[in-house]
BAKE-787760 format. One record per residue: chain; residue in one letter; x, y, z of N, C-alpha, C, O, CB in turn. Coordinates in steps of 0.2 Angstrom, whole numbers, plus 2048, in hexadecimal, padded with zeros to 3 digits. Glycine has a CB too. Layout:
# BAKE-787760
  unit  code  n.px  n.py  n.pz  ca.px  ca.py  ca.pz  c.px  c.py  c.pz  o.px  o.py  o.pz  cb.px  cb.py  cb.pz
     A     a     X     Y     Z      X      Y      Z     X     Y     Z     X     Y     Z      X      Y      Z
...
END
This chain:
# BAKE-787760
  unit  code  n.px  n.py  n.pz  ca.px  ca.py  ca.pz  c.px  c.py  c.pz  o.px  o.py  o.pz  cb.px  cb.py  cb.pz
     A     m   CA2   F70   971    CA8    F6C    971   CA7   F65   975   CA2   F65   97A    CAD    F70    975
     A     s   CAA   F60   974    CA9    F5A    977   CAD   F5A   97E   CB1   F5F   97F    CAC    F54    973
     A     e   CAC   F56   982    CB0    F56    989   CB7   F55   987   CBB   F58   98B    CAD    F50    98D
     A     r   CB9   F51   982    CC0    F50    981   CC3   F56   97E   CC9   F58   980    CC1    F4A    97B
     A     e   CC0   F5A   97A    CC2    F60    977   CC3   F65   97D   CC8   F69   97D    CBD    F63    972
     A     r   CBF   F66   981    CBF    F6A    987   CC5   F68   98B   CC9   F6D   98D    CB9    F6A    98B
     A     a   CC7   F62   98C    CCC    F60    990   CD3   F62   98D   CD8   F64   990    CCC    F58    992
     A     s   CD3   F61   986    CD9    F63    982   CDA   F6A   982   CE0   F6C   983    CD8    F60    97B
     A     v   CD5   F6E   982    CD6    F76    982   CDA   F78   989   CDE   F7C   989    CD0    F79    981
     A     e   CD8   F74   98E    CDB    F76    995   CE1   F73   997   CE4   F74   99C    CD6    F75    99A
     A     t   CE4   F6F   992    CEA    F6B    994   CF0   F70   992   CF0   F73   98C    CEA    F65    990
     A     t   CF5   F70   996    CFB    F74    995   D01   F6F   996   D01   F6A   99A    CFC    F7A    999
     A     i   D07   F71   993    D0D    F6D    994   D11   F71   99A   D13   F77   999    D11    F6C    98E
     A     d   D13   F6D   99F    D17    F70    9A4   D1E   F6E   9A3   D20   F68   9A4    D14    F6E    9AB
     A     l   D22   F73   9A1    D29    F71    99F   D2D   F6F   9A5   D33   F6B   9A4    D2D    F77    99C
     A     d   D2B   F70   9AB    D2F    F6E    9B1   D2C   F67   9B4   D2F   F64   9B9    D2E    F73    9B6
     A     s   D27   F64   9B1    D24    F5E    9B4   D27   F58   9B1   D29   F58   9AB    D1C    F5E    9B2
     A     d   D27   F53   9B5    D29    F4C    9B3   D24   F49   9AE   D26   F45   9AA    D2B    F48    9B8
     A     e   D1E   F4A   9AF    D19    F47    9AB   D14   F4D   9A8   D13   F52   9AB    D15    F42    9AF
     A     n   D12   F4C   9A2    D0D    F50    99F   D08   F4C   99B   D08   F46   99B    D11    F55    99A
     A     v   D03   F50   998    CFE    F4D    994   CFD   F51   98E   CFE   F57   98E    CF7    F4D    998
     A     c   CFD   F4D   988    CFD    F50    982   CF7   F54   981   CF1   F52   982    CFE    F4B    97C
     A     p   CF7   F5B   97F    CF1    F5F    97E   CED   F5C   978   CE7   F5E   977    CF2    F66    97D
     A     a   CEF   F59   973    CEC    F56    96E   CE8   F50   96F   CE2   F4F   96D    CF0    F56    968
     A     c   CEC   F4B   971    CE9    F44    972   CE7   F42   979   CE5   F3D   97B    CED    F3F    96F
     A     l   CEA   F46   97E    CE8    F45    985   CEC   F3F   988   CEA   F3D   98D    CE1    F45    987
     A     v   CF1   F3D   985    CF5    F37    987   CFB   F3A   98C   CFE   F3E   98A    CF8    F33    981
     A     p   CFB   F37   992    D01    F39    996   D07   F36   994   D08   F31   990    CFF    F36    99D
     A     f   D0D   F3A   995    D14    F38    993   D18   F3B   998   D17   F40   99C    D15    F3A    98C
     A     s   D1E   F38   998    D24    F3A    99D   D29   F3F   999   D2A   F3E   993    D27    F34    9A0
     A     g   D2C   F43   99D    D31    F48    99A   D2D   F4D   996   D28   F4E   996    D36    F44    997
     A     l   D32   F50   991    D2F    F54    98C   D32   F53   986   D37   F56   983    D31    F5C    98F
     A     p   D2F   F4E   982    D32    F4C    97C   D30   F51   977   D2C   F56   978    D2F    F45    979
     A     e   D34   F51   971    D32    F56    96C   D2B   F55   969   D28   F5A   967    D38    F56    966
     A     r   D29   F4F   968    D23    F4E    966   D1F   F49   96B   D22   F45   96E    D23    F4B    95F
     A     c   D18   F49   96B    D14    F45    96F   D16   F3D   96C   D15   F3C   966    D0D    F46    96E
     A     p   D17   F39   971    D19    F32    96F   D13   F2E   96C   D13   F29   969    D1C    F2E    975
     A     s   D0D   F31   96D    D07    F2E    96B   D04   F30   964   D03   F2C   95F    D01    F2E    970
     A     c   D03   F37   964    D00    F3A    95E   D05   F3E   959   D04   F3F   953    CFB    F3E    95F
     A     g   D0B   F3F   95C    D10    F43    958   D10   F4A   958   D13   F4E   955    D10    F40    951
     A     l   D0B   F4D   95C    D0B    F54    95D   D11   F57   95F   D14   F55   964    D05    F56    962
     A     r   D13   F5C   95C    D1A    F60    95D   D19   F64   964   D14   F68   964    D1C    F65    958
     A     l   D1D   F62   969    D1C    F65    96F   D21   F6A   971   D20   F6F   975    D1D    F60    975
     A     q   D27   F6B   96D    D2C    F6F    96E   D2D   F74   968   D31   F78   968    D33    F6C    970
END
């Protein structure tokens, strides 16, 4: 696995946090949108 793939596997979404990181593209975002604003991964 690449370093990026390892980081992605360990990424979780904290429903109580103001900021999160997408587990697919590793882009940070605010709040809890239905989809990642960068790659479109469904988060909810």
